[in-house]
C-alpha positions, 0 to 999 in steps of 0.5 A: 500500500502506497501512502504519503502521510507518514504516521508513527507508532511506538515501535517505529524506528525513526532514523530521520524525521521527514522534515529533517530529510527535507532540510538536508536535501534543500539545505535549510531552504525547503520549498513549499510542497506541491501536489501531484494528483493521480489521475486515471492515466497516472493511476494505471501507470502507478499500479503497474509500477507498484504491482498493486492497485492501492495508493493515494489520489494525490502525492505531495512533493517538493521541487527546486530547479531540476530536483524533486524530493518525494516522501513515500510509503510502501508495505514491506511485509506487513508494515509501511516503510517511509522512504525519502527519495531525491530525483535530480534531472531524471536520475536518483540522487538519494534514497533514505529510509526515514521510518522502518516499522518491520521486525526484519529487513531493517538492513535496507536503511544502510548506505551499502544498500541505498547507494546502489540506487544512486544514478539509476534512471527509468528505462523501458517498462518502468525498470531501473537502469541498473540492477539492485542487489538484494539482502538475505532476509530482507527480500520484501523490504528490498522490493518495496524500496525498489518499487518506490524508487521506480515510482519516484522516477516516474512521478518526477517525469510527470512534473518535469517540463519536456 
């Protein structure tokens, strides 16, 4: 399930608060958030990328020049993983796990995993331009972050002028 309104519970592992992520990304000059409405046409594409039909009707994002920041959520095994993704000029600049709620698979938060996404672009069929190595015991979390990265790249294309 994709969600963009991060919520916290007692068991959440907050590695970086969403607002702090935005402050880091935009060097203390966080732009006003914008909203991308998920229209019928976009919904078909987001469903294909996320491999399920659940998702919000609108997604907040922040943009400055050719960069956009997205705070997205996807279910790992049973609970959402809140992830911050920065896209710059059509490629991934940064992937950061902000809040992790699962009991397993937390290794996806480390840079040895997230750095694999840096520089990736979307290619045919909304696939990443590079393969992402998995982590034993974290297959569903790896898959969730990969789908979110693909989604952020696709959404960035929708807000970028041609």
